[in-house]
Backbone as CSV, one residue per row, in Angstrom:
resi,resn,N_x,N_y,N_z,CA_x,CA_y,CA_z,C_x,C_y,C_z
1,MET,-4.246,-2.017,24.642,-5.042,-1.178,23.733,-5.402,0.153,24.401
2,LEU,-5.733,0.073,25.697,-6.074,1.283,26.430,-4.875,2.217,26.525
3,ASN,-3.672,1.649,26.776,-2.462,2.464,26.845,-2.207,3.169,25.526
4,LEU,-2.445,2.476,24.425,-2.227,3.064,23.111,-3.186,4.221,22.863
5,GLN,-4.442,4.045,23.251,-5.421,5.125,23.104,-5.030,6.341,23.941
6,LEU,-4.532,6.081,25.143,-4.098,7.188,25.998,-2.916,7.925,25.400
7,GLU,-2.022,7.195,24.731,-0.862,7.845,24.108,-1.301,8.805,23.009
8,PHE,-2.272,8.408,22.207,-2.748,9.293,21.147,-3.506,10.489,21.716
9,ILE,-4.191,10.279,22.844,-4.861,11.409,23.494,-3.828,12.412,23.992
10,LYS,-2.743,11.909,24.576,-1.690,12.791,25.079,-0.960,13.498,23.951
11,LEU,-0.875,12.846,22.783,-0.201,13.479,21.643,-0.906,14.765,21.224
12,LYS,-2.232,14.800,21.376,-2.990,15.991,20.988,-2.657,17.186,21.866
13,ARG,-2.135,16.918,23.061,-1.831,17.999,23.992,-0.377,18.458,23.893
14,ARG,0.391,17.866,23.004,1.805,18.202,22.902,2.081,18.924,21.591
15,SER,2.885,19.960,21.679,3.141,20.812,20.508,4.538,20.589,19.961
16,PHE,4.891,19.320,19.697,6.215,19.051,19.150,6.151,18.491,17.729
17,LEU,4.928,18.355,17.195,4.799,17.798,15.855,5.438,18.705,14.802
18,LEU,5.406,20.020,15.034,5.997,20.941,14.060,7.497,20.711,13.916
19,SER,8.170,20.438,15.031,9.608,20.179,14.955,9.895,18.889,14.198
20,LEU,9.062,17.873,14.386,9.241,16.618,13.659,8.979,16.810,12.165
21,ILE,7.937,17.562,11.833,7.631,17.845,10.430,8.779,18.618,9.784
22,ALA,9.359,19.558,10.553,10.480,20.350,10.022,11.679,19.464,9.719
23,ILE,11.973,18.505,10.600,13.103,17.600,10.374,12.889,16.767,9.113
24,VAL,11.679,16.220,8.960,11.375,15.417,7.770,11.429,16.273,6.509
25,ALA,10.902,17.494,6.581,10.896,18.386,5.421,12.314,18.742,4.991
26,VAL,13.190,19.013,5.955,14.589,19.316,5.631,15.230,18.128,4.921
27,GLY,14.946,16.922,5.402,15.488,15.731,4.766,15.010,15.562,3.336
28,LEU,13.719,15.799,3.091,13.171,15.663,1.742,13.746,16.724,0.794
29,ILE,13.846,17.955,1.286,14.395,19.024,0.446,15.858,18.754,0.122
30,TRP,16.602,18.360,1.118,18.025,18.075,0.939,18.233,16.944,-0.067
31,SER,17.523,15.843,0.129,17.662,14.707,-0.779,17.174,15.054,-2.180
32,GLY,16.116,15.858,-2.269,15.612,16.250,-3.579,16.635,17.048,-4.373
33,VAL,17.335,17.964,-3.703,18.367,18.764,-4.383,19.503,17.868,-4.877
34,VAL,19.952,16.947,-4.014,21.060,16.063,-4.383,20.652,15.117,-5.513
35,ILE,19.453,14.550,-5.415,18.994,13.611,-6.448,18.854,14.304,-7.802
36,LYS,18.293,15.505,-7.811,18.136,16.226,-9.074,19.479,16.600,-9.690
37,TYR,20.506,16.696,-8.872,21.847,17.006,-9.382,22.554,15.754,-9.908
38,GLU,22.367,14.616,-9.224,23.121,13.413,-9.570,22.407,12.501,-10.559
39,LEU,21.082,12.411,-10.476,20.349,11.431,-11.292,20.505,11.645,-12.792
40,PRO,20.533,12.883,-13.306,20.735,13.046,-14.754,22.068,12.497,-15.255
41,LYS,23.031,12.339,-14.345,24.338,11.829,-14.761,24.362,10.307,-14.841
42,THR,23.621,9.648,-13.966,23.686,8.185,-13.902,22.465,7.497,-14.508
43,HIS,21.303,8.146,-14.432,20.033,7.568,-14.915,19.761,6.209,-14.260
44,GLU,20.162,6.085,-12.994,19.957,4.855,-12.239,19.074,5.143,-11.030
45,ALA,17.979,4.407,-10.916,17.086,4.611,-9.773,17.789,4.301,-8.461
46,TYR,18.732,3.354,-8.497,19.465,3.021,-7.279,20.317,4.181,-6.779
47,ASN,20.649,5.087,-7.678,21.371,6.298,-7.266,20.500,7.112,-6.316
48,ALA,19.248,7.329,-6.686,18.325,8.091,-5.845,18.045,7.372,-4.531
49,ILE,17.868,6.049,-4.594,17.593,5.276,-3.385,18.788,5.327,-2.434
50,TYR,19.991,5.198,-2.978,21.188,5.252,-2.142,21.342,6.641,-1.509
51,THR,21.075,7.673,-2.285,21.178,9.035,-1.761,20.217,9.248,-0.595
52,MET,18.986,8.752,-0.752,18.006,8.904,0.310,18.437,8.162,1.573
53,THR,18.946,6.929,1.420,19.375,6.162,2.593,20.584,6.820,3.254
54,TYR,21.491,7.358,2.448,22.688,8.004,2.998,22.317,9.243,3.814
55,LEU,21.395,10.045,3.298,20.962,11.241,4.028,20.089,10.883,5.223
56,ASN,19.412,9.749,5.144,18.629,9.291,6.295,19.514,9.003,7.505
57,ASP,20.773,8.618,7.252,21.704,8.395,8.357,21.868,9.651,9.205
58,CYS,21.670,10.798,8.598,21.818,12.069,9.308,20.487,12.590,9.845
59,ILE,19.416,12.400,9.091,18.128,13.027,9.413,17.285,12.204,10.385
60,LEU,17.063,10.938,10.075,16.099,10.146,10.840,16.546,9.801,12.267
61,PRO,17.839,9.591,12.554,18.196,9.396,13.969,17.802,10.579,14.850
62,LEU,17.955,11.788,14.320,17.542,12.968,15.078,16.032,13.001,15.243
63,PHE,15.297,12.671,14.188,13.836,12.611,14.242,13.376,11.642,15.332
64,ILE,13.968,10.466,15.361,13.570,9.436,16.321,13.957,9.835,17.741
65,ALA,15.140,10.439,17.895,15.587,10.851,19.226,14.662,11.924,19.807
66,VAL,14.276,12.897,18.999,13.372,13.954,19.458,12.015,13.368,19.818
67,LEU,11.503,12.474,18.986,10.205,11.860,19.242,10.229,11.053,20.538
68,ALA,11.272,10.254,20.737,11.365,9.429,21.946,11.453,10.296,23.199
69,SER,12.267,11.346,23.145,12.439,12.195,24.330,11.149,12.923,24.689
70,ARG,10.415,13.379,23.683,9.175,14.112,23.962,8.056,13.185,24.422
71,LEU,8.046,11.952,23.943,7.016,11.003,24.385,7.150,10.669,25.865
72,LEU,8.380,10.707,26.388,8.613,10.376,27.795,8.755,11.603,28.683
73,GLU,8.742,12.791,28.086,9.007,13.997,28.863,7.970,14.211,29.963
74,LEU,6.689,14.127,29.623,5.643,14.356,30.609,5.635,13.284,31.687
75,GLU,5.973,12.039,31.311,5.999,10.964,32.293,7.074,11.206,33.352
76,HIS,8.225,11.726,32.923,9.284,12.015,33.888,8.953,13.241,34.731
77,LEU,8.289,14.218,34.129,7.951,15.430,34.874,6.800,15.202,35.846
78,GLY,5.890,14.331,35.470,4.731,14.079,36.321,4.936,12.921,37.263
79,LYS,3.824,12.285,37.630,3.846,11.200,38.616,3.540,9.848,37.974
80,THR,3.739,9.739,36.651,3.330,8.520,35.953,4.042,7.291,36.481
81,PHE,5.372,7.368,36.620,6.126,6.196,37.042,5.811,5.805,38.488
82,LYS,5.556,6.799,39.324,5.197,6.490,40.703,3.830,5.801,40.755
83,LEU,2.912,6.238,39.878,1.591,5.609,39.838,1.686,4.172,39.342
84,LEU,2.622,3.930,38.404,2.788,2.576,37.888,3.209,1.606,38.989
85,GLN,3.995,2.116,39.938,4.478,1.267,41.016,3.356,0.873,41.989
86,THR,2.289,1.639,42.019,1.194,1.357,42.948,-0.023,0.759,42.240
87,SER,0.110,0.482,40.962,-0.999,-0.094,40.200,-0.556,-1.421,39.592
88,ASN,-1.454,-2.004,38.850,-1.145,-3.277,38.205,-0.417,-3.111,36.873
89,GLU,-0.245,-1.878,36.422,0.438,-1.629,35.162,1.954,-1.656,35.368
90,SER,2.652,-2.234,34.420,4.111,-2.296,34.490,4.714,-1.295,33.510
91,PRO,5.956,-0.856,33.752,6.622,0.034,32.797,6.719,-0.575,31.407
92,TRP,6.789,-1.910,31.346,6.885,-2.561,30.038,5.626,-2.332,29.213
93,GLN,4.460,-2.290,29.847,3.219,-1.998,29.119,3.253,-0.584,28.543
94,LEU,3.762,0.348,29.328,3.901,1.723,28.848,4.909,1.796,27.719
95,PHE,5.999,1.054,27.848,7.027,1.016,26.800,6.438,0.497,25.494
96,LYS,5.667,-0.579,25.559,5.072,-1.151,24.345,4.131,-0.168,23.667
97,ALA,3.352,0.553,24.466,2.420,1.531,23.894,3.178,2.645,23.175
98,LYS,4.246,3.121,23.797,5.020,4.210,23.180,5.803,3.708,21.972
99,LEU,6.283,2.482,22.025,6.980,1.914,20.866,6.020,1.736,19.693
100,THR,4.771,1.380,19.989,3.766,1.262,18.928,3.503,2.614,18.275
101,VAL,3.417,3.667,19.097,3.227,5.017,18.564,4.408,5.404,17.676
102,MET,5.623,5.104,18.133,6.809,5.435,17.344,6.852,4.618,16.060
103,ALA,6.389,3.376,16.106,6.340,2.545,14.909,5.374,3.132,13.871
104,ILE,4.266,3.676,14.338,3.305,4.314,13.429,3.937,5.542,12.777
105,PHE,4.614,6.370,13.586,5.326,7.519,13.038,6.371,7.069,12.025
106,ALA,7.099,6.001,12.352,8.150,5.504,11.470,7.580,5.045,10.131
107,PHE,6.442,4.362,10.178,5.836,3.884,8.931,5.364,5.053,8.066
108,VAL,4.764,6.052,8.703,4.284,7.219,7.950,5.444,7.940,7.272
109,VAL,6.535,8.147,8.005,7.703,8.820,7.427,8.309,7.980,6.311
110,SER,8.403,6.670,6.514,8.949,5.779,5.481,8.092,5.805,4.224
111,LEU,6.779,5.835,4.409,5.859,5.886,3.271,5.992,7.209,2.519
112,ILE,6.100,8.316,3.262,6.272,9.626,2.634,7.550,9.661,1.804
113,GLN,8.620,9.137,2.351,9.888,9.111,1.617,9.801,8.232,0.373
114,THR,9.108,7.108,0.490,8.962,6.205,-0.655,8.177,6.867,-1.782
115,LEU,7.072,7.527,-1.446,6.284,8.231,-2.456,7.085,9.383,-3.066
116,PHE,7.861,10.064,-2.230,8.720,11.144,-2.722,9.729,10.603,-3.731
117,LEU,10.355,9.467,-3.406,11.311,8.847,-4.327,10.643,8.465,-5.651
118,LYS,9.470,7.877,-5.550,8.747,7.443,-6.748,8.483,8.610,-7.689
119,PHE,7.974,9.711,-7.155,7.612,10.847,-7.997,8.837,11.568,-8.547
120,ILE,9.890,11.692,-7.737,11.065,12.434,-8.215,11.848,11.608,-9.238
121,ILE,11.886,10.291,-9.067,12.591,9.437,-10.043,11.830,9.384,-11.353
122,GLN,10.532,9.116,-11.274,9.738,9.050,-12.495,9.609,10.418,-13.164
123,GLY,9.647,11.483,-12.357,9.590,12.829,-12.918,10.804,13.182,-13.746
124,MET,11.916,12.476,-13.503,13.144,12.704,-14.267,13.333,11.639,-15.340
125,GLN,12.239,10.978,-15.706,12.208,10.001,-16.792,13.157,8.831,-16.554
126,VAL,13.231,8.388,-15.317,14.034,7.220,-14.960,13.096,6.163,-14.405
127,SER,13.268,4.943,-14.850,12.375,3.868,-14.421,12.810,3.312,-13.071
128,VAL,11.827,2.959,-12.253,12.080,2.343,-10.956,11.015,1.287,-10.722
129,THR,11.426,0.130,-10.224,10.491,-0.977,-10.038,9.752,-0.858,-8.704
130,PRO,8.514,-1.324,-8.658,7.777,-1.331,-7.383,8.477,-2.154,-6.312
131,VAL,9.202,-3.198,-6.724,9.913,-4.034,-5.754,10.995,-3.228,-5.048
132,SER,11.745,-2.428,-5.804,12.808,-1.609,-5.207,12.232,-0.614,-4.209
133,LEU,11.130,0.016,-4.582,10.498,0.979,-3.683,9.938,0.289,-2.438
134,SER,9.366,-0.887,-2.628,8.801,-1.621,-1.486,9.894,-2.053,-0.510
135,LEU,11.026,-2.499,-1.052,12.131,-2.901,-0.194,12.729,-1.701,0.532
136,PHE,12.767,-0.555,-0.140,13.237,0.660,0.521,12.310,1.021,1.678
137,LEU,11.005,0.964,1.432,10.021,1.258,2.475,10.170,0.305,3.649
138,PHE,10.272,-0.974,3.365,10.355,-1.996,4.402,11.623,-1.839,5.234
139,THR,12.764,-1.623,4.563,14.038,-1.507,5.275,14.090,-0.239,6.117
140,THR,13.620,0.870,5.553,13.606,2.132,6.302,12.755,2.009,7.550
141,PHE,11.602,1.370,7.419,10.716,1.178,8.570,11.386,0.313,9.635
142,LEU,12.049,-0.771,9.229,12.692,-1.663,10.192,13.818,-0.959,10.942
143,VAL,14.619,-0.175,10.231,15.708,0.549,10.895,15.139,1.578,11.865
144,CYS,14.089,2.273,11.453,13.430,3.229,12.350,12.885,2.533,13.593
145,LEU,12.343,1.336,13.408,11.807,0.579,14.534,12.913,0.215,15.520
146,PHE,14.050,-0.211,14.998,15.167,-0.562,15.872,15.694,0.660,16.628
147,LEU,15.886,1.775,15.911,16.365,2.987,16.569,15.341,3.523,17.569
148,SER,14.050,3.324,17.278,13.005,3.732,18.218,13.140,2.960,19.520
149,CYS,13.396,1.671,19.407,13.578,0.837,20.591,14.798,1.302,21.389
150,LEU,15.869,1.627,20.680,17.105,2.073,21.328,16.915,3.392,22.066
151,HIS,16.361,4.380,21.378,16.209,5.705,21.982,15.094,5.742,23.026
152,LEU,14.099,4.894,22.861,13.042,4.831,23.863,13.579,4.276,25.184
153,CYS,14.496,3.320,25.096,15.139,2.805,26.304,15.919,3.907,27.003
154,LEU,16.661,4.700,26.231,17.407,5.813,26.812,16.465,6.810,27.475
155,ALA,15.349,7.097,26.802,14.387,8.056,27.355,13.727,7.529,28.619
156,PHE,13.546,6.207,28.717,12.966,5.621,29.919,13.940,5.693,31.091
157,ILE,15.205,5.390,30.825,16.183,5.260,31.901,16.670,6.616,32.393
158,TYR,16.874,7.559,31.451,17.418,8.866,31.823,16.310,9.921,31.793
159,PRO,16.040,10.560,32.913,14.944,11.547,32.984,15.172,12.773,32.097
160,LYS,16.434,13.160,31.893,16.715,14.364,31.119,16.537,14.091,29.624
161,PRO,15.651,14.828,28.938,15.448,14.623,27.501,16.710,14.884,26.679
162,SER,17.590,15.727,27.213,18.798,16.076,26.468,19.682,14.863,26.212
163,VAL,19.645,13.864,27.108,20.480,12.671,26.929,20.089,11.939,25.650
164,THR,18.794,11.759,25.455,18.308,11.053,24.259,18.569,11.862,23.001
165,VAL,18.313,13.173,23.052,18.478,14.021,21.865,19.954,14.133,21.487
166,VAL,20.823,14.341,22.476,22.254,14.460,22.188,22.803,13.150,21.623
167,THR,22.320,12.022,22.136,22.740,10.728,21.589,22.352,10.604,20.116
168,GLY,21.140,11.061,19.786,20.724,11.050,18.390,21.569,11.966,17.524
169,LEU,21.919,13.142,18.054,22.777,14.078,17.315,24.157,13.486,17.068
170,ILE,24.726,12.895,18.103,26.046,12.279,17.954,26.000,11.148,16.926
171,GLY,24.944,10.331,17.017,24.796,9.246,16.047,24.638,9.746,14.632
172,SER,23.898,10.845,14.457,23.701,11.411,13.124,25.017,11.886,12.523
173,PHE,25.763,12.668,13.290,27.019,13.205,12.777,28.070,12.121,12.612
174,LEU,28.067,11.139,13.508,29.015,10.034,13.392,28.745,9.217,12.134
175,SER,27.469,8.955,11.851,27.098,8.175,10.673,27.352,8.946,9.390
176,PHE,27.017,10.234,9.404,27.154,11.056,8.208,28.605,11.498,7.992
177,GLY,29.424,11.380,9.041,30.794,11.873,8.960,31.762,10.976,8.232
178,GLY,31.315,9.822,7.790,32.183,8.985,6.984,32.639,7.705,7.653
179,VAL,31.723,6.742,7.795,32.099,5.427,8.304,31.840,4.361,7.238
180,GLY,31.615,4.828,5.989,31.308,3.892,4.916,32.444,2.951,4.604
181,GLY,33.679,3.391,4.848,34.830,2.545,4.551,35.166,1.564,5.664
182,VAL,34.469,1.657,6.774,34.726,0.758,7.900,34.135,-0.618,7.592
183,PRO,34.826,-1.700,7.936,34.303,-3.049,7.666,32.944,-3.288,8.313
184,PHE,32.150,-4.146,7.699,30.798,-4.440,8.158,30.739,-4.901,9.613
185,PRO,31.648,-5.806,10.070,31.576,-6.240,11.476,31.738,-5.103,12.484
186,ILE,32.396,-4.012,12.077,32.553,-2.859,12.963,31.384,-1.894,12.799
187,ARG,30.959,-1.683,11.560,29.860,-0.756,11.290,28.557,-1.214,11.947
188,ILE,28.432,-2.506,12.177,27.186,-3.013,12.747,26.971,-2.506,14.171
189,PHE,28.055,-2.010,14.810,27.937,-1.446,16.146,27.680,0.066,16.119
190,ILE,27.444,0.606,14.929,27.074,2.016,14.773,25.671,2.039,14.168
191,PRO,24.645,1.822,14.971,23.302,1.571,14.438,22.665,2.749,13.724
192,TRP,23.154,3.974,13.970,22.517,5.133,13.360,22.760,5.205,11.854
193,GLN,23.710,4.444,11.333,23.935,4.448,9.889,23.441,3.154,9.232
194,TYR,22.493,2.503,9.910,21.892,1.300,9.338,21.081,1.599,8.076
195,PHE,20.605,2.829,7.920,19.782,3.138,6.750,20.556,2.881,5.459
196,SER,21.808,3.324,5.409,22.616,3.093,4.213,23.271,1.726,4.230
197,MET,23.684,1.266,5.409,24.386,-0.006,5.484,23.468,-1.185,5.189
198,MET,22.221,-1.115,5.640,21.275,-2.212,5.451,20.401,-2.029,4.214
199,GLY,20.643,-0.984,3.434,19.796,-0.684,2.283,19.994,-1.628,1.119
200,ILE,19.099,-1.505,0.137,19.149,-2.405,-1.021,20.132,-1.927,-2.076
201,ALA,20.555,-0.667,-2.014,21.447,-0.112,-3.039,22.860,0.043,-2.484
202,LYS,23.829,-0.111,-3.356,25.216,0.109,-2.969,25.927,0.934,-4.039
203,ARG,26.991,1.596,-3.616,27.779,2.432,-4.515,29.152,1.808,-4.700
204,VAL,29.535,1.634,-5.972,30.846,1.065,-6.294,31.590,2.037,-7.197
205,ALA,32.891,2.004,-7.102,33.719,2.914,-7.892,33.828,2.422,-9.326
206,GLY,33.471,3.298,-10.278,33.612,2.988,-11.688,34.897,3.559,-12.254
207,THR,34.965,3.684,-13.567,36.172,4.207,-14.216,36.355,5.681,-13.929
208,ASN,35.306,6.454,-14.183,35.390,7.896,-13.969,34.384,8.422,-12.950
209,THR,33.512,7.545,-12.503,32.468,7.988,-11.575,32.012,6.810,-10.727
210,TYR,31.031,7.050,-9.868,30.468,5.975,-9.055,29.328,5.303,-9.803
211,LEU,29.184,4.001,-9.561,28.080,3.235,-10.113,27.177,2.793,-8.966
212,PHE,25.877,2.764,-9.230,24.904,2.394,-8.206,24.133,1.172,-8.683
213,GLN,24.017,0.182,-7.811,23.374,-1.062,-8.204,22.768,-1.764,-6.998
214,TYR,22.024,-2.821,-7.286,21.421,-3.614,-6.220,22.505,-4.348,-5.457
215,ASP,22.370,-4.354,-4.146,23.342,-5.030,-3.298,22.930,-6.488,-3.140
216,ASN,23.741,-7.400,-3.675,23.422,-8.827,-3.604,23.451,-9.361,-2.178
217,ALA,24.081,-8.617,-1.281,24.126,-9.044,0.128,22.887,-8.596,0.898
218,TYR,21.925,-7.971,0.220,20.757,-7.438,0.912,19.971,-8.506,1.674
219,PRO,19.702,-9.699,1.126,18.965,-10.713,1.913,19.670,-11.044,3.225
220,PHE,20.993,-11.167,3.178,21.743,-11.439,4.414,21.613,-10.279,5.392
221,LYS,21.707,-9.051,4.890,21.586,-7.877,5.748,20.181,-7.771,6.342
222,LEU,19.174,-8.147,5.565,17.801,-8.089,6.060,17.589,-9.074,7.204
223,VAL,18.090,-10.286,7.050,17.981,-11.288,8.124,18.721,-10.804,9.372
224,THR,19.902,-10.218,9.170,20.671,-9.681,10.292,19.909,-8.583,11.014
225,LEU,19.288,-7.701,10.238,18.522,-6.602,10.818,17.336,-7.122,11.629
226,LEU,16.636,-8.117,11.113,15.495,-8.686,11.837,15.937,-9.326,13.150
227,LEU,17.072,-10.027,13.116,17.600,-10.630,14.334,17.983,-9.557,15.361
228,ILE,18.570,-8.460,14.886,18.955,-7.366,15.775,17.715,-6.740,16.419
229,ILE,16.639,-6.604,15.647,15.406,-6.022,16.182,14.817,-6.913,17.273
230,PHE,14.746,-8.210,17.014,14.217,-9.135,18.021,15.080,-9.112,19.285
231,LEU,16.401,-9.057,19.089,17.309,-9.005,20.235,17.138,-7.704,21.012
232,SER,16.953,-6.597,20.304,16.800,-5.297,20.973,15.507,-5.250,21.786
233,ILE,14.443,-5.856,21.278,13.187,-5.888,22.034,13.344,-6.730,23.300
234,PHE,14.039,-7.856,23.174,14.287,-8.716,24.338,15.119,-7.989,25.387
235,VAL,16.197,-7.336,24.946,17.059,-6.595,25.877,16.308,-5.416,26.488
236,SER,15.469,-4.765,25.689,14.700,-3.618,26.188,13.788,-4.033,27.339
237,LYS,13.174,-5.205,27.203,12.288,-5.677,28.266,13.057,-5.870,29.561
238,LYS,14.280,-6.385,29.454,15.108,-6.568,30.650,15.515,-5.224,31.241
239,LEU,15.902,-4.281,30.364,16.346,-2.968,30.846,15.205,-2.183,31.481
240,ILE,14.027,-2.283,30.896,12.884,-1.558,31.460,12.536,-2.107,32.838
241,GLY,12.720,-3.431,33.045,12.506,-4.010,34.363,13.475,-3.443,35.377
242,LYS,14.737,-3.253,34.949,15.728,-2.651,35.846,15.446,-1.165,36.042
243,ALA,14.907,-0.539,35.005,14.565,0.886,35.137,13.506,1.088,36.208
244,ASP,12.602,0.112,36.347,11.586,0.195,37.397,12.249,0.264,38.775
245,LEU,13.293,-0.557,38.988,14.031,-0.514,40.255,14.780,0.804,40.407
246,LEU,15.291,1.328,39.286,16.011,2.596,39.331,15.082,3.723,39.746
247,TRP,13.870,3.769,39.187,12.905,4.818,39.560,12.558,4.718,41.054
248,LEU,12.422,3.471,41.557,12.108,3.280,42.973,13.253,3.803,43.836
249,PHE,14.488,3.532,43.412,15.655,4.014,44.148,15.712,5.536,44.155
250,LEU,15.442,6.155,43.014,15.478,7.611,42.929,14.386,8.248,43.789
251,ASN,13.209,7.622,43.802,12.123,8.156,44.628,12.459,8.067,46.116
252,LEU,13.099,6.946,46.515,13.516,6.808,47.908,14.585,7.829,48.273
253,LYS,15.473,8.071,47.317,16.541,9.045,47.542,15.963,10.444,47.714
254,LYS,14.972,10.782,46.876,14.332,12.092,47.004,13.593,12.210,48.331
255,SER,12.959,11.108,48.738,12.216,11.133,49.994,13.142,11.368,51.181
256,LYS,14.330,10.759,51.152,15.299,10.941,52.225,15.784,12.387,52.289
257,LYS,15.972,12.993,51.121,16.412,14.386,51.094,15.359,15.295,51.730
258,VAL,14.097,14.987,51.454,13.012,15.798,52.025,12.972,15.639,53.548
259,LEU,13.207,14.420,54.029,13.147,14.166,55.460,14.292,14.851,56.210
260,PHE,15.464,14.907,55.599,16.630,15.485,56.271,16.667,17.007,56.190
261,ARG,15.781,17.606,55.424,15.749,19.082,55.331,15.122,19.673,56.593
């Protein structure tokens, strides 16, 4: 609890919230333009939901990568990790606190997107059920949580923030660049496009256009996603333990360089 309070105190001293707000705003504007163009043709709420999840494959991985890199930036620049080695606090405690902060950000963004979908769909005289919106909110949050765990591990292990951000950029463009036709067993190894792959809506080819409908495989995908999240948290704990040894090795290496100068 104390670590979490300290994280929020440190957030007040960092000026990166504007960049995160800009990323979310670009995503909302982009999706709003596309939805207003496509929804009058189909009059299907799943069309809007699918569009939002598809664009999230491009927008939210970058959002999460930037957030993860900035949350760990001061720790790598300062003496935080060295202090952890001489105190009773473990890197895993710090990881949990930062993952909790990222989970809060993820929920807020997911909620904003859900409310945006509700107003834009109903504003165009198309009906949408609360269940569909709730499932969209829940799935978006879970995918954000998984990607937060992934990028936070990268930010812990690699001191350079560019590694985490570039990984998010590559994932965004790879997901948005067209992997929808790839079979599910292969796509599951491209986690940045989980927003559309694990979503409740799917797009099928009709006679003259695309049709959007509920994906009957969604319960299976949801169970798979939950299992992946639990596995990622377990693996993260192991990796963070090894990262502690890596930081010790790097500190010893730096100390040797100072001695030989």
